[in-house]
C-alpha positions, 0 to 999 in steps of 0.5 A, spaced: 477 278 510 470 279 506 467 286 507 461 282 510 465 279 515 468 286 517 461 289 517 458 283 522 464 283 526 463 291 527 456 290 529 458 285 534 463 289 537 458 295 537 452 292 540 457 288 545 460 295 548 453 298 548 450 293 552 456 293 557 455 300 558 447 300 560 444 298 567 440 292 568 434 296 569 436 299 562 437 293 559 431 290 561 427 296 558 431 295 552 429 288 551 422 289 552 421 294 547 425 290 542 420 284 543 426 279 542 425 272 541 427 267 546 434 266 541 435 273 541 434 274 548 439 269 550 444 272 545 443 279 547 444 277 554 451 273 552 453 280 548 452 284 555 456 279 558 462 280 553 462 273 550 464 272 543 460 270 537 464 263 537 463 263 545 455 264 544 455 259 538 458 254 543 453 256 549 447 256 544 449 250 541 448 253 534 452 255 528 456 261 528 452 263 522 445 263 526 449 267 531 451 272 526 443 272 523 440 273 530 445 279 532 443 282 525 436 281 527 437 285 534 441 290 531 435 291 526 430 292 531 434 297 535 435 301 529 428 301 528 426 304 534 432 308 534 436 305 540 443 307 538 448 301 539 
């Protein structure tokens, strides 16, 4: 498995775990602060629900690469405003 895939999998697992441990009120505040696009917000919600990237791709009718890119974008925004995910 390539290092890129391992890194992406790690980001997904870390974000998903982080989101699942927050209250709905905290998550709404985080989403507002991150200023997520519509696509990012949907993926953010699916991650919160513990969906895998394959499940998210199916639910969003997009490719795994697109899901991976959106998750990386969410992670970057979280890092920018110092939210530990």
